[in-house]
C-alpha positions as CSV (number, residue, x, y, z in Angstrom):
1,M,55.8,167.6,43.4
2,T,57.6,169.3,45.7
3,S,60.2,168.2,48.3
4,P,59.8,169.6,51.7
5,Q,61.7,171.6,52.8
6,A,63.6,171.4,56.1
7,T,63.0,173.4,58.9
8,P,65.4,174.9,61.2
9,E,64.9,172.4,63.9
10,T,65.1,169.0,61.5
11,T,68.4,170.1,59.8
12,P,71.5,167.7,61.3
13,Y,73.4,170.9,62.5
14,A,69.9,171.5,65.0
15,R,70.0,168.5,65.7
16,L,73.3,168.5,66.9
17,M,73.0,171.6,68.6
18,A,70.4,170.5,70.7
19,E,71.8,167.9,72.1
20,A,73.5,168.8,75.4
21,I,76.7,167.4,74.8
22,P,77.3,166.6,71.1
23,S,77.7,162.9,71.1
24,G,77.4,162.4,67.0
25,T,74.7,159.9,67.7
26,F,71.8,162.4,66.7
27,G,69.5,162.2,69.6
28,H,71.5,160.0,71.0
29,A,70.5,156.1,69.0
30,R,73.0,154.1,70.7
31,P,72.6,154.1,74.3
32,P,75.4,155.8,76.3
33,K,77.5,153.7,78.2
34,P,77.3,152.3,81.9
35,H,79.8,154.3,84.6
36,H,81.7,151.8,86.6
37,E,83.2,151.8,89.7
38,P,86.9,151.3,90.4
39,W,86.8,147.9,92.4
40,T,87.3,147.8,95.7
41,P,90.4,145.0,97.2
42,E,88.4,143.0,98.5
43,E,86.3,142.9,94.9
44,Q,89.2,142.4,92.9
45,A,90.7,139.4,95.3
46,Q,87.5,138.0,95.3
47,H,87.8,138.0,91.3
48,L,91.1,137.1,91.5
49,A,90.2,133.6,93.7
50,T,87.4,132.8,91.4
51,L,90.2,132.8,88.6
52,A,93.0,130.8,90.3
53,A,90.0,128.2,90.9
54,A,88.8,128.2,87.6
55,L,92.2,127.9,85.8
56,K,93.5,125.2,88.3
57,D,95.0,122.5,86.5
58,W,93.5,123.5,83.4
59,H,96.4,123.3,79.9
60,D,95.5,124.1,76.5
61,P,95.0,120.8,75.0
62,S,95.7,121.4,71.1
63,L,99.2,120.1,69.4
64,T,100.5,123.9,69.1
65,A,100.4,124.3,72.5
66,Q,102.1,120.7,73.5
67,R,104.4,121.3,70.9
68,D,105.2,124.6,73.0
69,R,105.5,122.9,75.9
70,D,107.4,120.2,75.1
71,R,110.3,122.5,73.2
72,H,110.4,124.7,76.4
73,R,111.3,121.8,78.6
74,P,114.6,120.7,79.5
75,R,116.6,118.7,77.2
76,H,119.4,117.8,78.8
77,L,117.1,115.2,81.4
78,R,116.2,112.5,79.7
79,L,116.1,108.7,80.7
80,V,118.5,106.0,79.5
81,H,117.2,103.2,79.3
82,N,119.8,100.4,81.5
83,S,119.1,96.9,80.0
84,Q,121.4,95.4,82.1
85,Q,119.7,96.7,85.0
86,N,122.0,97.3,87.2
87,N,122.2,100.1,89.5
88,A,124.0,103.1,88.9
89,A,127.4,104.1,90.8
């Protein structure tokens, strides 16, 4: 049994050189990435408004986030219990 000989058209080098701009995908095995136009200022403003509305009043409920929030609260302000029920002077 003989092994098939590579013709000049089937060699990897020939396939690479046959591409208009060599991309390394040998015949565009992966689809090309779509071209995205820059956003207009109106689109950016709408996107920012949508994000702000979605994130309004949201907070991370995890224990780590609660610990971080507690750590950054001012410690000099605290409630002092008044057992005599007198008004402060």
